PyMOL Python script that loads the backbone (N, CA, C, O; Angstrom):
from pymol import cmd

cmd.read_pdbstr("""\
ATOM      1  N   GLU A   1    -131.613   3.789  27.753  1.00  0.00           N
ATOM      2  CA  GLU A   1    -131.105   2.722  26.920  1.00  0.00           C
ATOM      3  C   GLU A   1    -129.608   2.512  27.168  1.00  0.00           C
ATOM      4  O   GLU A   1    -129.142   1.373  27.209  1.00  0.00           O
ATOM      5  N   ALA A   2    -128.861   3.595  27.332  1.00  0.00           N
ATOM      6  CA  ALA A   2    -127.422   3.469  27.546  1.00  0.00           C
ATOM      7  C   ALA A   2    -127.107   2.706  28.826  1.00  0.00           C
ATOM      8  O   ALA A   2    -126.090   2.016  28.897  1.00  0.00           O
ATOM      9  N   ALA A   3    -127.955   2.819  29.826  1.00  0.00           N
ATOM     10  CA  ALA A   3    -127.722   2.097  31.081  1.00  0.00           C
ATOM     11  C   ALA A   3    -127.851   0.589  30.885  1.00  0.00           C
ATOM     12  O   ALA A   3    -127.175  -0.191  31.557  1.00  0.00           O
ATOM     13  N   PHE A   4    -128.711   0.188  29.972  1.00  0.00           N
ATOM     14  CA  PHE A   4    -128.908  -1.241  29.710  1.00  0.00           C
ATOM     15  C   PHE A   4    -127.911  -1.793  28.701  1.00  0.00           C
ATOM     16  O   PHE A   4    -127.636  -2.993  28.686  1.00  0.00           O
ATOM     17  N   ASN A   5    -127.368  -0.914  27.855  1.00  0.00           N
ATOM     18  CA  ASN A   5    -126.428  -1.325  26.809  1.00  0.00           C
ATOM     19  C   ASN A   5    -125.224  -0.389  26.785  1.00  0.00           C
ATOM     20  O   ASN A   5    -125.035   0.332  25.806  1.00  0.00           O
ATOM     21  N   PRO A   6    -124.406  -0.382  27.837  1.00  0.00           N
ATOM     22  CA  PRO A   6    -123.280   0.560  27.891  1.00  0.00           C
ATOM     23  C   PRO A   6    -122.210   0.227  26.856  1.00  0.00           C
ATOM     24  O   PRO A   6    -122.020  -0.930  26.480  1.00  0.00           O
ATOM     25  N   LEU A   7    -121.522   1.265  26.410  1.00  0.00           N
ATOM     26  CA  LEU A   7    -120.404   1.074  25.503  1.00  0.00           C
ATOM     27  C   LEU A   7    -119.239   0.439  26.253  1.00  0.00           C
ATOM     28  O   LEU A   7    -119.073   0.657  27.454  1.00  0.00           O
ATOM     29  N   ALA A   8    -118.444  -0.338  25.550  1.00  0.00           N
ATOM     30  CA  ALA A   8    -117.231  -0.904  26.144  1.00  0.00           C
ATOM     31  C   ALA A   8    -116.178   0.201  26.162  1.00  0.00           C
ATOM     32  O   ALA A   8    -115.720   0.637  25.106  1.00  0.00           O
ATOM     33  N   THR A   9    -115.797   0.649  27.340  1.00  0.00           N
ATOM     34  CA  THR A   9    -114.836   1.742  27.471  1.00  0.00           C
ATOM     35  C   THR A   9    -114.035   1.569  28.753  1.00  0.00           C
ATOM     36  O   THR A   9    -114.458   0.876  29.678  1.00  0.00           O
ATOM     37  N   ARG A  10    -112.872   2.211  28.791  1.00  0.00           N
ATOM     38  CA  ARG A  10    -112.061   2.156  30.004  1.00  0.00           C
ATOM     39  C   ARG A  10    -112.237   3.420  30.841  1.00  0.00           C
ATOM     40  O   ARG A  10    -111.625   3.556  31.901  1.00  0.00           O
ATOM     41  N   ASP A  11    -113.068   4.340  30.370  1.00  0.00           N
ATOM     42  CA  ASP A  11    -113.323   5.564  31.122  1.00  0.00           C
ATOM     43  C   ASP A  11    -114.087   5.233  32.396  1.00  0.00           C
ATOM     44  O   ASP A  11    -115.078   4.503  32.368  1.00  0.00           O
ATOM     45  N   LEU A  12    -113.616   5.775  33.509  1.00  0.00           N
ATOM     46  CA  LEU A  12    -114.222   5.487  34.806  1.00  0.00           C
ATOM     47  C   LEU A  12    -114.901   6.691  35.435  1.00  0.00           C
ATOM     48  O   LEU A  12    -115.775   6.542  36.289  1.00  0.00           O
ATOM     49  N   TYR A  13    -114.498   7.888  35.011  1.00  0.00           N
ATOM     50  CA  TYR A  13    -114.982   9.111  35.647  1.00  0.00           C
ATOM     51  C   TYR A  13    -115.662   9.996  34.605  1.00  0.00           C
ATOM     52  O   TYR A  13    -115.288   9.984  33.432  1.00  0.00           O
ATOM     53  N   PHE A  14    -116.647  10.752  35.034  1.00  0.00           N
ATOM     54  CA  PHE A  14    -117.242  11.733  34.136  1.00  0.00           C
ATOM     55  C   PHE A  14    -117.707  12.939  34.929  1.00  0.00           C
ATOM     56  O   PHE A  14    -118.034  12.843  36.112  1.00  0.00           O
ATOM     57  N   VAL A  15    -117.730  14.082  34.245  1.00  0.00           N
ATOM     58  CA  VAL A  15    -118.199  15.332  34.843  1.00  0.00           C
ATOM     59  C   VAL A  15    -118.851  16.143  33.722  1.00  0.00           C
ATOM     60  O   VAL A  15    -118.439  16.051  32.565  1.00  0.00           O
ATOM     61  N   ALA A  16    -119.855  16.927  34.061  1.00  0.00           N
ATOM     62  CA  ALA A  16    -120.545  17.756  33.078  1.00  0.00           C
ATOM     63  C   ALA A  16    -119.597  18.791  32.484  1.00  0.00           C
ATOM     64  O   ALA A  16    -118.672  19.255  33.150  1.00  0.00           O
ATOM     65  N   THR A  17    -119.838  19.149  31.219  1.00  0.00           N
ATOM     66  CA  THR A  17    -119.038  20.185  30.578  1.00  0.00           C
ATOM     67  C   THR A  17    -119.582  21.573  30.866  1.00  0.00           C
ATOM     68  O   THR A  17    -118.872  22.569  30.723  1.00  0.00           O
ATOM     69  N   GLY A  18    -120.843  21.635  31.273  1.00  0.00           N
ATOM     70  CA  GLY A  18    -121.484  22.925  31.489  1.00  0.00           C
ATOM     71  C   GLY A  18    -122.261  23.390  30.271  1.00  0.00           C
ATOM     72  O   GLY A  18    -122.962  24.400  30.323  1.00  0.00           O
ATOM     73  N   SER A  19    -122.133  22.646  29.166  1.00  0.00           N
ATOM     74  CA  SER A  19    -122.858  23.016  27.942  1.00  0.00           C
ATOM     75  C   SER A  19    -123.708  21.853  27.427  1.00  0.00           C
ATOM     76  O   SER A  19    -124.062  21.800  26.249  1.00  0.00           O
ATOM     77  N   GLY A  20    -124.026  20.930  28.323  1.00  0.00           N
ATOM     78  CA  GLY A  20    -124.890  19.818  27.945  1.00  0.00           C
ATOM     79  C   GLY A  20    -124.176  18.508  27.675  1.00  0.00           C
ATOM     80  O   GLY A  20    -124.829  17.487  27.462  1.00  0.00           O
ATOM     81  N   GLY A  21    -122.856  18.513  27.679  1.00  0.00           N
ATOM     82  CA  GLY A  21    -122.090  17.296  27.427  1.00  0.00           C
ATOM     83  C   GLY A  21    -121.359  16.828  28.666  1.00  0.00           C
ATOM     84  O   GLY A  21    -121.660  17.247  29.784  1.00  0.00           O
ATOM     85  N   HIS A  22    -120.401  15.960  28.451  1.00  0.00           N
ATOM     86  CA  HIS A  22    -119.615  15.419  29.556  1.00  0.00           C
ATOM     87  C   HIS A  22    -118.156  15.276  29.149  1.00  0.00           C
ATOM     88  O   HIS A  22    -117.844  15.043  27.981  1.00  0.00           O
ATOM     89  N   TYR A  23    -117.272  15.417  30.120  1.00  0.00           N
ATOM     90  CA  TYR A  23    -115.864  15.068  29.968  1.00  0.00           C
ATOM     91  C   TYR A  23    -115.703  13.682  30.575  1.00  0.00           C
ATOM     92  O   TYR A  23    -116.256  13.401  31.639  1.00  0.00           O
ATOM     93  N   PHE A  24    -114.954  12.819  29.911  1.00  0.00           N
ATOM     94  CA  PHE A  24    -114.700  11.478  30.421  1.00  0.00           C
ATOM     95  C   PHE A  24    -113.212  11.324  30.701  1.00  0.00           C
ATOM     96  O   PHE A  24    -112.385  11.918  30.010  1.00  0.00           O
ATOM     97  N   ALA A  25    -112.869  10.534  31.708  1.00  0.00           N
ATOM     98  CA  ALA A  25    -111.470  10.356  32.093  1.00  0.00           C
ATOM     99  C   ALA A  25    -111.225   8.927  32.550  1.00  0.00           C
ATOM    100  O   ALA A  25    -112.118   8.252  33.062  1.00  0.00           O
ATOM    101  N   ARG A  26    -110.000   8.494  32.352  1.00  0.00           N
ATOM    102  CA  ARG A  26    -109.592   7.150  32.791  1.00  0.00           C
ATOM    103  C   ARG A  26    -108.903   7.168  34.139  1.00  0.00           C
ATOM    104  O   ARG A  26    -108.896   6.164  34.851  1.00  0.00           O
ATOM    105  N   THR A  27    -108.320   8.310  34.495  1.00  0.00           N
ATOM    106  CA  THR A  27    -107.573   8.392  35.752  1.00  0.00           C
ATOM    107  C   THR A  27    -108.141   9.501  36.632  1.00  0.00           C
ATOM    108  O   THR A  27    -108.836  10.396  36.151  1.00  0.00           O
ATOM    109  N   LEU A  28    -107.839   9.429  37.917  1.00  0.00           N
ATOM    110  CA  LEU A  28    -108.285  10.469  38.839  1.00  0.00           C
ATOM    111  C   LEU A  28    -107.637  11.811  38.496  1.00  0.00           C
ATOM    112  O   LEU A  28    -108.274  12.856  38.628  1.00  0.00           O
ATOM    113  N   ALA A  29    -106.389  11.791  38.062  1.00  0.00           N
ATOM    114  CA  ALA A  29    -105.707  13.032  37.694  1.00  0.00           C
ATOM    115  C   ALA A  29    -106.420  13.709  36.518  1.00  0.00           C
ATOM    116  O   ALA A  29    -106.635  14.921  36.535  1.00  0.00           O
ATOM    117  N   GLU A  30    -106.783  12.929  35.503  1.00  0.00           N
ATOM    118  CA  GLU A  30    -107.539  13.469  34.369  1.00  0.00           C
ATOM    119  C   GLU A  30    -108.883  14.018  34.837  1.00  0.00           C
ATOM    120  O   GLU A  30    -109.308  15.095  34.418  1.00  0.00           O
ATOM    121  N   HIS A  31    -109.533  13.277  35.694  1.00  0.00           N
ATOM    122  CA  HIS A  31    -110.838  13.681  36.214  1.00  0.00           C
ATOM    123  C   HIS A  31    -110.730  15.013  36.953  1.00  0.00           C
ATOM    124  O   HIS A  31    -111.579  15.888  36.785  1.00  0.00           O
ATOM    125  N   ASN A  32    -109.699  15.165  37.760  1.00  0.00           N
ATOM    126  CA  ASN A  32    -109.510  16.414  38.495  1.00  0.00           C
ATOM    127  C   ASN A  32    -109.286  17.585  37.545  1.00  0.00           C
ATOM    128  O   ASN A  32    -109.757  18.690  37.812  1.00  0.00           O
ATOM    129  N   ARG A  33    -108.572  17.360  36.436  1.00  0.00           N
ATOM    130  CA  ARG A  33    -108.398  18.417  35.431  1.00  0.00           C
ATOM    131  C   ARG A  33    -109.744  18.778  34.807  1.00  0.00           C
ATOM    132  O   ARG A  33    -110.025  19.951  34.559  1.00  0.00           O
ATOM    133  N   ASN A  34    -110.570  17.770  34.557  1.00  0.00           N
ATOM    134  CA  ASN A  34    -111.888  18.026  33.979  1.00  0.00           C
ATOM    135  C   ASN A  34    -112.779  18.806  34.940  1.00  0.00           C
ATOM    136  O   ASN A  34    -113.561  19.656  34.513  1.00  0.00           O
ATOM    137  N   ILE A  35    -112.665  18.523  36.220  1.00  0.00           N
ATOM    138  CA  ILE A  35    -113.414  19.285  37.224  1.00  0.00           C
ATOM    139  C   ILE A  35    -112.978  20.747  37.186  1.00  0.00           C
ATOM    140  O   ILE A  35    -113.809  21.652  37.258  1.00  0.00           O
ATOM    141  N   ALA A  36    -111.677  20.971  37.073  1.00  0.00           N
ATOM    142  CA  ALA A  36    -111.168  22.343  37.001  1.00  0.00           C
ATOM    143  C   ALA A  36    -111.723  23.056  35.769  1.00  0.00           C
ATOM    144  O   ALA A  36    -112.078  24.233  35.846  1.00  0.00           O
ATOM    145  N   LYS A  37    -111.803  22.356  34.628  1.00  0.00           N
ATOM    146  CA  LYS A  37    -112.388  22.941  33.416  1.00  0.00           C
ATOM    147  C   LYS A  37    -113.845  23.315  33.658  1.00  0.00           C
ATOM    148  O   LYS A  37    -114.291  24.396  33.274  1.00  0.00           O
ATOM    149  N   TYR A  38    -114.572  22.420  34.291  1.00  0.00           N
ATOM    150  CA  TYR A  38    -115.985  22.674  34.578  1.00  0.00           C
ATOM    151  C   TYR A  38    -116.148  23.888  35.485  1.00  0.00           C
ATOM    152  O   TYR A  38    -117.021  24.725  35.255  1.00  0.00           O
ATOM    153  N   ARG A  39    -115.324  23.984  36.499  1.00  0.00           N
ATOM    154  CA  ARG A  39    -115.411  25.121  37.424  1.00  0.00           C
ATOM    155  C   ARG A  39    -115.114  26.431  36.710  1.00  0.00           C
ATOM    156  O   ARG A  39    -115.730  27.454  37.011  1.00  0.00           O
ATOM    157  N   LYS A  40    -114.167  26.409  35.756  1.00  0.00           N
ATOM    158  CA  LYS A  40    -113.881  27.613  34.977  1.00  0.00           C
ATOM    159  C   LYS A  40    -115.096  28.011  34.156  1.00  0.00           C
ATOM    160  O   LYS A  40    -115.392  29.196  34.003  1.00  0.00           O
ATOM    161  N   THR A  41    -115.798  27.015  33.628  1.00  0.00           N
ATOM    162  CA  THR A  41    -117.022  27.281  32.870  1.00  0.00           C
ATOM    163  C   THR A  41    -118.044  27.972  33.759  1.00  0.00           C
ATOM    164  O   THR A  41    -118.712  28.912  33.327  1.00  0.00           O
ATOM    165  N   LEU A  42    -118.170  27.513  34.996  1.00  0.00           N
ATOM    166  CA  LEU A  42    -119.122  28.121  35.928  1.00  0.00           C
ATOM    167  C   LEU A  42    -118.757  29.566  36.247  1.00  0.00           C
ATOM    168  O   LEU A  42    -119.637  30.417  36.383  1.00  0.00           O
ATOM    169  N   GLU A  43    -117.463  29.843  36.367  1.00  0.00           N
ATOM    170  CA  GLU A  43    -117.019  31.204  36.669  1.00  0.00           C
ATOM    171  C   GLU A  43    -117.440  32.166  35.568  1.00  0.00           C
ATOM    172  O   GLU A  43    -117.735  33.330  35.839  1.00  0.00           O
ATOM    173  N   GLY A  44    -117.470  31.690  34.334  1.00  0.00           N
ATOM    174  CA  GLY A  44    -117.859  32.531  33.205  1.00  0.00           C
ATOM    175  C   GLY A  44    -119.358  32.654  33.035  1.00  0.00           C
ATOM    176  O   GLY A  44    -119.825  33.488  32.260  1.00  0.00           O
ATOM    177  N   ASN A  45    -120.129  31.827  33.754  1.00  0.00           N
ATOM    178  CA  ASN A  45    -121.594  31.827  33.639  1.00  0.00           C
ATOM    179  C   ASN A  45    -122.245  31.830  35.016  1.00  0.00           C
ATOM    180  O   ASN A  45    -122.827  30.828  35.429  1.00  0.00           O
ATOM    181  N   PRO A  46    -122.152  32.951  35.730  1.00  0.00           N
ATOM    182  CA  PRO A  46    -122.721  32.964  37.092  1.00  0.00           C
ATOM    183  C   PRO A  46    -124.236  32.834  37.098  1.00  0.00           C
ATOM    184  O   PRO A  46    -124.851  32.829  38.165  1.00  0.00           O
TER     185      PRO A  46
END
""", "prot")
cmd.dss("prot")
cmd.show_as("cartoon", "prot")
cmd.util.cbc("prot")
cmd.orient("prot")
């Protein structure tokens, strides 16, 4: 349903949180920080 009726947002990037959610970002720099957070999550859950 979300694909057919997306929310109006300026977020362009997303990455999984590792716990079932997502981090959203407007800039590539923010997105890269979110990737780093996700990778840290993976390190704690091999």
